[in-house]
Every structure is written in C-alpha cells, then in structure tokens.
C-alpha positions as CSV (number, residue, x, y, z in Angstrom):
1,M,0.0,0.1,0.0
2,M,1.0,3.5,-0.4
3,G,2.3,5.8,2.4
4,K,-0.8,8.1,2.6
5,T,-3.0,4.8,3.0
6,H,-0.9,3.6,5.8
7,F,-1.1,7.1,7.3
8,T,-5.0,7.4,7.1
9,I,-5.7,3.7,8.1
10,G,-3.2,4.4,10.9
11,L,-5.0,7.4,12.1
12,A,-8.3,5.5,11.8
13,T,-7.1,2.2,13.6
14,S,-5.9,4.4,16.6
15,L,-8.8,6.4,16.8
16,L,-11.1,3.3,16.6
17,V,-8.9,1.7,19.6
18,M,-8.8,5.0,21.7
19,R,-12.5,5.7,21.1
20,P,-11.8,9.5,22.1
21,D,-14.4,11.4,24.2
22,S,-11.9,14.4,25.3
23,L,-9.7,16.3,23.3
24,G,-6.7,14.8,25.0
25,E,-7.5,11.6,23.6
26,C,-8.2,12.7,20.3
27,A,-4.5,14.3,20.4
28,A,-3.2,11.3,22.0
29,A,-4.8,8.9,19.0
30,L,-3.7,11.3,16.6
31,I,0.0,11.4,17.5
32,A,0.0,7.5,17.9
33,G,-2.0,6.6,14.6
34,S,0.3,9.1,12.2
35,F,3.4,7.7,13.5
36,G,2.3,3.9,14.2
37,G,0.7,3.7,10.7
38,I,3.8,4.8,8.8
39,T,6.9,3.6,11.1
40,P,7.3,0.3,9.2
41,D,8.3,2.4,6.0
42,V,10.9,4.1,7.8
43,D,13.4,1.9,5.5
44,T,11.8,3.7,2.5
45,M,12.0,7.4,3.9
46,N,15.0,8.4,1.5
47,Q,12.1,8.4,-1.0
48,S,10.1,11.6,-2.4
49,N,6.9,10.0,-1.6
50,S,7.6,8.9,1.8
51,S,9.3,11.8,3.0
52,R,6.2,13.6,2.5
53,V,4.0,11.3,4.4
54,F,6.7,11.1,7.2
55,L,6.4,15.2,7.1
56,H,2.9,15.0,7.5
57,A,2.9,12.6,10.2
58,L,5.4,15.0,12.2
59,V,3.3,18.2,11.1
60,T,0.2,16.2,12.8
61,T,2.2,15.2,16.0
62,L,3.6,18.5,16.4
63,G,0.0,19.9,16.2
64,A,-1.6,17.7,18.4
65,L,1.3,18.6,20.8
66,V,1.2,22.1,20.5
67,V,-2.6,21.9,20.9
68,D,-2.4,19.8,24.2
69,F,0.3,22.3,25.4
70,F,-1.9,25.5,25.4
71,M,-5.0,23.8,26.2
72,D,-3.3,21.9,29.2
73,L,-4.6,18.5,27.8
74,G,-2.2,16.3,30.0
75,I,0.4,14.7,27.4
76,C,3.1,17.1,27.6
77,E,2.4,17.2,31.4
78,A,2.6,13.5,31.8
79,I,5.7,13.2,29.9
80,L,7.4,15.9,31.7
81,A,6.3,14.2,34.9
82,N,8.2,11.0,33.9
83,Q,11.0,12.6,32.1
84,T,13.8,9.8,32.7
85,R,11.4,7.0,31.4
86,A,10.3,9.1,28.5
87,L,14.0,10.0,27.4
88,L,14.9,6.4,27.9
89,G,11.7,5.3,25.5
90,L,12.6,8.3,23.1
91,I,16.5,7.0,22.9
92,G,15.1,3.5,22.1
93,F,12.7,4.8,19.5
94,V,15.1,6.7,17.9
95,T,17.6,3.9,17.8
96,L,15.2,1.4,16.4
97,W,14.4,4.3,13.8
98,I,17.9,4.5,12.7
99,F,18.4,0.9,12.5
100,G,15.1,0.7,10.2
101,Y,16.0,3.5,8.1
102,F,19.2,1.4,7.2
103,S,17.6,-1.7,6.8
104,D,16.3,-3.1,3.6
105,H,12.8,-2.8,2.8
106,R,10.1,-5.0,4.1
107,T,12.6,-6.6,6.5
108,F,13.1,-5.8,10.3
109,T,10.5,-2.8,10.4
110,H,7.9,-5.3,8.8
111,S,8.1,-7.7,11.7
112,L,6.1,-8.2,15.0
113,T,9.7,-8.0,16.6
114,A,9.8,-4.4,15.6
115,M,6.3,-3.8,16.3
116,F,6.7,-4.7,19.8
117,L,9.9,-3.1,20.3
118,F,8.7,0.3,19.1
119,S,5.5,0.1,20.9
120,L,7.4,-0.5,24.0
121,C,9.5,2.5,23.3
122,V,6.3,4.4,22.7
123,G,4.5,3.3,26.0
124,C,7.9,4.7,27.8
125,I,7.2,8.1,26.4
126,Y,3.5,8.2,27.0
127,E,1.6,5.0,28.1
128,P,-1.6,5.8,26.9
129,L,-0.1,5.9,23.2
130,A,1.0,2.5,23.3
131,L,-1.8,0.3,22.3
132,C,-2.8,2.8,19.6
133,Y,0.5,2.9,18.2
134,M,0.8,-0.8,18.3
135,A,-2.8,-0.8,16.5
136,A,-1.7,1.4,13.8
137,Y,1.6,-0.2,13.1
138,L,-0.3,-3.7,13.0
139,S,-2.9,-2.1,10.6
140,H,0.4,-1.1,8.4
141,L,1.5,-5.0,8.4
142,L,-1.7,-6.1,7.6
143,L,-2.3,-4.0,4.9
144,D,1.1,-4.9,3.3
145,M,0.0,-8.8,3.4
146,L,-2.3,-7.9,0.7
147,N,0.4,-6.8,-1.6
148,K,2.3,-9.4,-3.8
149,K,5.5,-9.1,-1.9
150,K,5.8,-11.1,1.4
151,I,6.4,-9.5,4.7
152,P,8.7,-11.4,7.4
153,L,6.4,-11.4,10.4
154,L,8.8,-13.5,12.1
155,Y,12.3,-11.8,11.1
156,P,15.0,-12.9,10.8
157,L,13.4,-16.0,10.0
158,D,12.9,-16.7,6.4
159,F,9.1,-16.9,6.6
160,G,6.8,-14.5,5.0
161,V,3.3,-13.7,4.4
162,A,1.5,-12.4,1.1
163,F,-1.9,-12.9,0.4
164,K,-1.1,-11.3,-3.2
165,F,-4.4,-9.7,-3.5
166,C,-3.3,-6.2,-5.2
167,Y,-0.4,-3.9,-6.1
168,A,0.6,-0.9,-3.8
169,S,-1.0,1.6,-6.0
170,S,-4.0,-0.1,-7.2
171,K,-7.7,0.9,-6.8
172,V,-8.0,-1.2,-3.7
173,D,-5.3,0.9,-2.2
174,T,-7.4,4.0,-3.3
175,V,-10.6,2.7,-1.4
176,F,-8.5,1.9,1.8
177,W,-7.0,5.4,1.6
178,Y,-10.8,6.9,1.5
179,I,-11.8,4.6,4.1
180,G,-9.2,5.6,6.3
181,G,-9.7,9.5,5.8
182,I,-13.6,9.1,6.5
183,V,-13.2,7.0,9.5
184,S,-10.8,9.3,11.1
185,A,-12.9,12.3,10.4
186,V,-15.8,10.7,11.8
187,M,-13.8,9.3,14.8
188,L,-12.8,13.3,15.5
189,V,-15.7,14.9,15.0
190,L,-17.4,12.3,17.5
191,G,-14.4,12.8,20.0
192,F,-14.7,16.7,19.8
193,I,-18.6,16.4,20.0
194,F,-18.1,14.1,23.4
195,S,-15.6,16.6,24.6
196,I,-17.8,19.5,24.5
197,T,-20.7,17.8,25.8
198,A,-19.2,16.2,28.7
C-alpha cells in the first residue's frame, strides 16, 4: 500500500482503539496513529513520496502537541512528570528508527518484533499511546500482507506472508485511503462533540 493509505488507516485504527471522548484523547490518538501507521516504512524514508508522508506525520504530531500544551490536555505534562522514563523511551525509539532506516525494505521494520519494540518505547514515552500506536503499526503490516511481496512477520526467520490480493498503487489502495480518511474524520468529530458535551 502507499504511504498516504498507511497514514489514514493508521489514524483510523488508532482512533477506533482509543474511542476518544476528550480533546486529549483525540490528540493522543492522532500522535499514535500518524506515526504508528507509517513507522514500518522508515526503511523507505529516503524516497520522495515517503518523505512527504513522514512530514505529514510530524506536522500532525507537532500540531497535536501544541494544542495539548496550550489547552493543558495532559500529554506534555505526563511526559515531563516522567522525564527519565520518557527519555529512555525516546532514545530506544530513535535507535530503532535509525536501525530501520538503514535496513532493507520489508525486513526488520515489517516484523512483529519491531512492532513490539517500537510500541514498548512509545509506551515509555507516554503510556496511553502504546496500544493505539501498536494497533496502527499492526494495520500497516496487515495492509502490506495484501500485496504481492511477502512481509517477514517473524524476521529474521525466512518466513513471509503475502495474500497477493493487490498491488501497492491499485484501486484497492485508493479505497482503503478513502475509508481511512472518512473513519478518521468521523471519529475526530465524534471525539470533539463528546469533549464539549461532557
């Protein structure tokens, strides 16, 4: 699947797992989903299409953190309250990110091991993000299993899964992109409505 599809499906998955009923939960789901959905493709980050998607995830995350900071939603406050743990999580995340960046496409970062390790680091940074991040990451792996090329779920074992249902840039990809966008928009609107009526 294409990066933009992983981005929107990651957001939708994160929002469905979080089921936000406050602005703080909306912000947390946006952060977890935007990065969780695209992290497996860090191994293609040097390509122009991937770079744009990673930039969108960064802007989404920074935007959510700015809103959190100025509206005192609790994410920044919780991270600062556990600075040592958050710093260790960040160091671990960046280390995995660098390792993934220099890996071949669809190897380490497309494995269950990488998903658990990245999610553990995210949980150290801010625990409520971990499950949503893991769900978004898993959505990426599941979507890629629909493609023609195998993904190594049990990396480094030479075992891969591919259902050979579609190509990355097919109409199926476009359908998933729309579904992810629509579900994300609906969940964010509902989260906002719940936050102002609570």
